[in-house]
mmCIF file of the C-alpha atoms, coordinates in Angstrom:
data_MODEL
# 
_entry.id   MODEL 
# 
loop_
_atom_site.group_PDB 
_atom_site.id 
_atom_site.type_symbol 
_atom_site.label_atom_id 
_atom_site.label_alt_id 
_atom_site.label_comp_id 
_atom_site.label_asym_id 
_atom_site.label_entity_id 
_atom_site.label_seq_id 
_atom_site.pdbx_PDB_ins_code 
_atom_site.Cartn_x 
_atom_site.Cartn_y 
_atom_site.Cartn_z 
_atom_site.occupancy 
_atom_site.B_iso_or_equiv 
_atom_site.pdbx_formal_charge 
_atom_site.auth_seq_id 
_atom_site.auth_comp_id 
_atom_site.auth_asym_id 
_atom_site.auth_atom_id 
_atom_site.pdbx_PDB_model_num 
ATOM 1   C CA . MET A 1 1   ? 113.700 -35.840 16.806 1.00 0.00 ? 1   MET A CA 1 
ATOM 2   C CA . PRO A 1 2   ? 110.537 -33.707 16.728 1.00 0.00 ? 2   PRO A CA 1 
ATOM 3   C CA . TYR A 1 3   ? 110.611 -29.952 16.736 1.00 0.00 ? 3   TYR A CA 1 
ATOM 4   C CA . LYS A 1 4   ? 109.973 -27.965 19.933 1.00 0.00 ? 4   LYS A CA 1 
ATOM 5   C CA . TYR A 1 5   ? 106.914 -26.242 18.483 1.00 0.00 ? 5   TYR A CA 1 
ATOM 6   C CA . ALA A 1 6   ? 105.348 -29.651 17.736 1.00 0.00 ? 6   ALA A CA 1 
ATOM 7   C CA . THR A 1 7   ? 106.010 -31.327 21.089 1.00 0.00 ? 7   THR A CA 1 
ATOM 8   C CA . ASP A 1 8   ? 105.280 -28.345 23.369 1.00 0.00 ? 8   ASP A CA 1 
ATOM 9   C CA . LYS A 1 9   ? 101.921 -27.714 21.665 1.00 0.00 ? 9   LYS A CA 1 
ATOM 10  C CA . MET A 1 10  ? 102.770 -24.097 20.979 1.00 0.00 ? 10  MET A CA 1 
ATOM 11  C CA . LEU A 1 11  ? 99.741  -22.201 19.717 1.00 0.00 ? 11  LEU A CA 1 
ATOM 12  C CA . ILE A 1 12  ? 99.374  -20.091 16.605 1.00 0.00 ? 12  ILE A CA 1 
ATOM 13  C CA . PRO A 1 13  ? 97.917  -16.601 17.172 1.00 0.00 ? 13  PRO A CA 1 
ATOM 14  C CA . GLU A 1 14  ? 94.420  -16.234 15.735 1.00 0.00 ? 14  GLU A CA 1 
ATOM 15  C CA . ASN A 1 15  ? 95.471  -13.636 13.162 1.00 0.00 ? 15  ASN A CA 1 
ATOM 16  C CA . LYS A 1 16  ? 98.273  -15.912 11.837 1.00 0.00 ? 16  LYS A CA 1 
ATOM 17  C CA . ASP A 1 17  ? 96.303  -19.179 11.728 1.00 0.00 ? 17  ASP A CA 1 
ATOM 18  C CA . LYS A 1 18  ? 95.507  -20.089 8.123  1.00 0.00 ? 18  LYS A CA 1 
ATOM 19  C CA . ARG A 1 19  ? 92.888  -22.647 9.188  1.00 0.00 ? 19  ARG A CA 1 
ATOM 20  C CA . VAL A 1 20  ? 90.566  -19.964 10.631 1.00 0.00 ? 20  VAL A CA 1 
ATOM 21  C CA . LYS A 1 21  ? 88.498  -18.086 8.074  1.00 0.00 ? 21  LYS A CA 1 
ATOM 22  C CA . LEU A 1 22  ? 86.961  -15.555 10.472 1.00 0.00 ? 22  LEU A CA 1 
ATOM 23  C CA . THR A 1 23  ? 88.137  -14.252 13.832 1.00 0.00 ? 23  THR A CA 1 
ATOM 24  C CA . LEU A 1 24  ? 85.861  -14.153 16.861 1.00 0.00 ? 24  LEU A CA 1 
ATOM 25  C CA . CYS A 1 25  ? 85.514  -10.381 16.455 1.00 0.00 ? 25  CYS A CA 1 
ATOM 26  C CA . GLN A 1 26  ? 84.393  -10.801 12.851 1.00 0.00 ? 26  GLN A CA 1 
ATOM 27  C CA . LYS A 1 27  ? 81.864  -13.474 13.862 1.00 0.00 ? 27  LYS A CA 1 
ATOM 28  C CA . GLU A 1 28  ? 80.369  -11.171 16.493 1.00 0.00 ? 28  GLU A CA 1 
ATOM 29  C CA . GLU A 1 29  ? 80.276  -8.348  13.952 1.00 0.00 ? 29  GLU A CA 1 
ATOM 30  C CA . ILE A 1 30  ? 78.447  -10.576 11.439 1.00 0.00 ? 30  ILE A CA 1 
ATOM 31  C CA . PHE A 1 31  ? 75.925  -11.588 14.082 1.00 0.00 ? 31  PHE A CA 1 
ATOM 32  C CA . GLU A 1 32  ? 75.249  -7.937  14.966 1.00 0.00 ? 32  GLU A CA 1 
ATOM 33  C CA . LEU A 1 33  ? 75.014  -6.791  11.334 1.00 0.00 ? 33  LEU A CA 1 
ATOM 34  C CA . TYR A 1 34  ? 72.538  -9.533  10.482 1.00 0.00 ? 34  TYR A CA 1 
ATOM 35  C CA . ALA A 1 35  ? 70.471  -8.709  13.579 1.00 0.00 ? 35  ALA A CA 1 
ATOM 36  C CA . THR A 1 36  ? 69.959  -5.142  12.316 1.00 0.00 ? 36  THR A CA 1 
ATOM 37  C CA . GLY A 1 37  ? 68.066  -6.490  9.301  1.00 0.00 ? 37  GLY A CA 1 
ATOM 38  C CA . ASN A 1 38  ? 70.023  -4.358  6.832  1.00 0.00 ? 38  ASN A CA 1 
ATOM 39  C CA . TYR A 1 39  ? 72.180  -7.224  5.532  1.00 0.00 ? 39  TYR A CA 1 
ATOM 40  C CA . SER A 1 40  ? 71.289  -10.541 3.981  1.00 0.00 ? 40  SER A CA 1 
ATOM 41  C CA . GLN A 1 41  ? 73.317  -13.709 4.460  1.00 0.00 ? 41  GLN A CA 1 
ATOM 42  C CA . ARG A 1 42  ? 74.532  -13.522 0.868  1.00 0.00 ? 42  ARG A CA 1 
ATOM 43  C CA . ALA A 1 43  ? 75.632  -9.903  1.237  1.00 0.00 ? 43  ALA A CA 1 
ATOM 44  C CA . LEU A 1 44  ? 77.585  -10.702 4.399  1.00 0.00 ? 44  LEU A CA 1 
ATOM 45  C CA . ALA A 1 45  ? 79.157  -13.730 2.711  1.00 0.00 ? 45  ALA A CA 1 
ATOM 46  C CA . ARG A 1 46  ? 80.319  -11.562 -0.192 1.00 0.00 ? 46  ARG A CA 1 
ATOM 47  C CA . GLU A 1 47  ? 81.629  -8.863  2.144  1.00 0.00 ? 47  GLU A CA 1 
ATOM 48  C CA . TYR A 1 48  ? 83.678  -11.301 4.269  1.00 0.00 ? 48  TYR A CA 1 
ATOM 49  C CA . ASN A 1 49  ? 84.613  -13.536 1.314  1.00 0.00 ? 49  ASN A CA 1 
ATOM 50  C CA . VAL A 1 50  ? 83.205  -16.730 2.851  1.00 0.00 ? 50  VAL A CA 1 
ATOM 51  C CA . SER A 1 51  ? 80.322  -19.056 1.981  1.00 0.00 ? 51  SER A CA 1 
ATOM 52  C CA . ARG A 1 52  ? 76.717  -18.251 2.786  1.00 0.00 ? 52  ARG A CA 1 
ATOM 53  C CA . ARG A 1 53  ? 76.564  -21.508 4.712  1.00 0.00 ? 53  ARG A CA 1 
ATOM 54  C CA . LEU A 1 54  ? 79.293  -20.316 7.102  1.00 0.00 ? 54  LEU A CA 1 
ATOM 55  C CA . ILE A 1 55  ? 77.312  -17.117 7.702  1.00 0.00 ? 55  ILE A CA 1 
ATOM 56  C CA . GLN A 1 56  ? 74.223  -19.246 8.351  1.00 0.00 ? 56  GLN A CA 1 
ATOM 57  C CA . PHE A 1 57  ? 76.120  -21.316 10.931 1.00 0.00 ? 57  PHE A CA 1 
ATOM 58  C CA . ILE A 1 58  ? 77.361  -18.160 12.688 1.00 0.00 ? 58  ILE A CA 1 
ATOM 59  C CA . ILE A 1 59  ? 73.861  -16.697 12.856 1.00 0.00 ? 59  ILE A CA 1 
ATOM 60  C CA . CYS A 1 60  ? 72.123  -19.925 13.870 1.00 0.00 ? 60  CYS A CA 1 
ATOM 61  C CA . PRO A 1 61  ? 74.468  -22.295 15.784 1.00 0.00 ? 61  PRO A CA 1 
ATOM 62  C CA . GLU A 1 62  ? 71.649  -24.858 16.125 1.00 0.00 ? 62  GLU A CA 1 
ATOM 63  C CA . LYS A 1 63  ? 71.901  -25.523 12.378 1.00 0.00 ? 63  LYS A CA 1 
ATOM 64  C CA . LEU A 1 64  ? 75.619  -26.200 12.775 1.00 0.00 ? 64  LEU A CA 1 
ATOM 65  C CA . GLU A 1 65  ? 74.901  -28.793 15.474 1.00 0.00 ? 65  GLU A CA 1 
ATOM 66  C CA . GLU A 1 66  ? 72.194  -30.415 13.324 1.00 0.00 ? 66  GLU A CA 1 
ATOM 67  C CA . ASN A 1 67  ? 74.626  -30.549 10.414 1.00 0.00 ? 67  ASN A CA 1 
ATOM 68  C CA . ARG A 1 68  ? 77.328  -32.158 12.588 1.00 0.00 ? 68  ARG A CA 1 
ATOM 69  C CA . GLN A 1 69  ? 74.876  -34.784 13.824 1.00 0.00 ? 69  GLN A CA 1 
ATOM 70  C CA . ARG A 1 70  ? 73.718  -35.650 10.287 1.00 0.00 ? 70  ARG A CA 1 
ATOM 71  C CA . ARG A 1 71  ? 77.340  -35.887 9.147  1.00 0.00 ? 71  ARG A CA 1 
ATOM 72  C CA . GLN A 1 72  ? 78.196  -38.176 12.067 1.00 0.00 ? 72  GLN A CA 1 
ATOM 73  C CA . GLU A 1 73  ? 75.286  -40.456 11.125 1.00 0.00 ? 73  GLU A CA 1 
ATOM 74  C CA . ARG A 1 74  ? 76.659  -40.724 7.570  1.00 0.00 ? 74  ARG A CA 1 
ATOM 75  C CA . GLY A 1 75  ? 80.110  -41.767 8.785  1.00 0.00 ? 75  GLY A CA 1 
ATOM 76  C CA . GLY A 1 76  ? 81.701  -38.489 9.858  1.00 0.00 ? 76  GLY A CA 1 
ATOM 77  C CA . SER A 1 77  ? 84.815  -37.128 8.201  1.00 0.00 ? 77  SER A CA 1 
ATOM 78  C CA . LYS A 1 78  ? 85.938  -40.615 7.143  1.00 0.00 ? 78  LYS A CA 1 
ATOM 79  C CA . GLN A 1 79  ? 83.415  -40.437 4.330  1.00 0.00 ? 79  GLN A CA 1 
ATOM 80  C CA . TYR A 1 80  ? 85.491  -37.784 2.524  1.00 0.00 ? 80  TYR A CA 1 
ATOM 81  C CA . TYR A 1 81  ? 88.951  -38.731 3.786  1.00 0.00 ? 81  TYR A CA 1 
ATOM 82  C CA . ASP A 1 82  ? 91.733  -38.620 1.210  1.00 0.00 ? 82  ASP A CA 1 
ATOM 83  C CA . LYS A 1 83  ? 95.051  -39.798 2.636  1.00 0.00 ? 83  LYS A CA 1 
ATOM 84  C CA . ASP A 1 84  ? 97.305  -37.987 0.156  1.00 0.00 ? 84  ASP A CA 1 
ATOM 85  C CA . LYS A 1 85  ? 95.407  -34.716 0.385  1.00 0.00 ? 85  LYS A CA 1 
ATOM 86  C CA . HIS A 1 86  ? 95.526  -34.872 4.196  1.00 0.00 ? 86  HIS A CA 1 
ATOM 87  C CA . ARG A 1 87  ? 99.277  -35.606 4.167  1.00 0.00 ? 87  ARG A CA 1 
ATOM 88  C CA . ILE A 1 88  ? 99.943  -32.578 1.960  1.00 0.00 ? 88  ILE A CA 1 
ATOM 89  C CA . ALA A 1 89  ? 97.730  -30.323 4.107  1.00 0.00 ? 89  ALA A CA 1 
ATOM 90  C CA . MET A 1 90  ? 99.497  -31.420 7.301  1.00 0.00 ? 90  MET A CA 1 
ATOM 91  C CA . LYS A 1 91  ? 102.911 -30.882 5.705  1.00 0.00 ? 91  LYS A CA 1 
ATOM 92  C CA . THR A 1 92  ? 102.084 -27.317 4.635  1.00 0.00 ? 92  THR A CA 1 
ATOM 93  C CA . HIS A 1 93  ? 100.576 -26.557 8.063  1.00 0.00 ? 93  HIS A CA 1 
ATOM 94  C CA . ARG A 1 94  ? 103.719 -27.792 9.828  1.00 0.00 ? 94  ARG A CA 1 
ATOM 95  C CA . GLN A 1 95  ? 105.915 -25.716 7.498  1.00 0.00 ? 95  GLN A CA 1 
ATOM 96  C CA . HIS A 1 96  ? 103.812 -22.627 8.242  1.00 0.00 ? 96  HIS A CA 1 
ATOM 97  C CA . LYS A 1 97  ? 104.036 -23.295 11.978 1.00 0.00 ? 97  LYS A CA 1 
ATOM 98  C CA . GLN A 1 98  ? 107.814 -23.745 11.708 1.00 0.00 ? 98  GLN A CA 1 
ATOM 99  C CA . LYS A 1 99  ? 108.161 -20.362 9.961  1.00 0.00 ? 99  LYS A CA 1 
ATOM 100 C CA . LEU A 1 100 ? 106.125 -18.719 12.728 1.00 0.00 ? 100 LEU A CA 1 
ATOM 101 C CA . TYR A 1 101 ? 108.297 -20.446 15.349 1.00 0.00 ? 101 TYR A CA 1 
ATOM 102 C CA . LEU A 1 102 ? 111.509 -19.193 13.743 1.00 0.00 ? 102 LEU A CA 1 
ATOM 103 C CA . LYS A 1 103 ? 110.083 -15.653 13.687 1.00 0.00 ? 103 LYS A CA 1 
ATOM 104 C CA . GLY A 1 104 ? 109.114 -15.997 17.368 1.00 0.00 ? 104 GLY A CA 1 
ATOM 105 C CA . GLU A 1 105 ? 105.391 -15.525 16.720 1.00 0.00 ? 105 GLU A CA 1 
ATOM 106 C CA . LEU A 1 106 ? 104.085 -18.726 18.347 1.00 0.00 ? 106 LEU A CA 1 
ATOM 107 C CA . ILE A 1 107 ? 102.448 -18.563 21.774 1.00 0.00 ? 107 ILE A CA 1 
ATOM 108 C CA . ASP A 1 108 ? 103.363 -20.903 24.629 1.00 0.00 ? 108 ASP A CA 1 
ATOM 109 C CA . ASN A 1 109 ? 100.523 -22.981 26.034 1.00 0.00 ? 109 ASN A CA 1 
ATOM 110 C CA . GLU A 1 110 ? 100.744 -21.039 29.338 1.00 0.00 ? 110 GLU A CA 1 
ATOM 111 C CA . ASP A 1 111 ? 100.158 -17.716 27.559 1.00 0.00 ? 111 ASP A CA 1 
ATOM 112 C CA . GLU A 1 112 ? 96.734  -18.567 26.090 1.00 0.00 ? 112 GLU A CA 1 
ATOM 113 C CA . SER A 1 113 ? 95.407  -15.142 27.085 1.00 0.00 ? 113 SER A CA 1 
ATOM 114 C CA . LEU A 1 114 ? 97.606  -13.657 24.334 1.00 0.00 ? 114 LEU A CA 1 
ATOM 115 C CA . LEU A 1 115 ? 95.870  -15.857 21.756 1.00 0.00 ? 115 LEU A CA 1 
ATOM 116 C CA . LYS A 1 116 ? 92.874  -13.511 21.476 1.00 0.00 ? 116 LYS A CA 1 
ATOM 117 C CA . VAL A 1 117 ? 95.045  -10.583 20.307 1.00 0.00 ? 117 VAL A CA 1 
ATOM 118 C CA . SER A 1 118 ? 94.031  -9.427  16.828 1.00 0.00 ? 118 SER A CA 1 
# 
């Protein structure tokens, strides 16, 4: 029998979600810092401990869309799919979500407004 947090689609708060590298606030901050002209993409990437490519996609969303289209033409995510690696990643994600559920930190689907809390 599946767990309640899996069937009810309970959401993980943004600050607890391990899949998200940067919060929305951080993305807006990066966009503003780059717009001032005082920071390069590499400097921002070092400061936020992410790749320069991610910074580039935040600054110029058109490049992200172009990249997604090119990837889709090459076969999408199936090109790099590794069944065992995916199984392990899903298992660790479910374990993390279960720990958050037991602590009472998951958000019900109806309370999506609480998801933006950082």
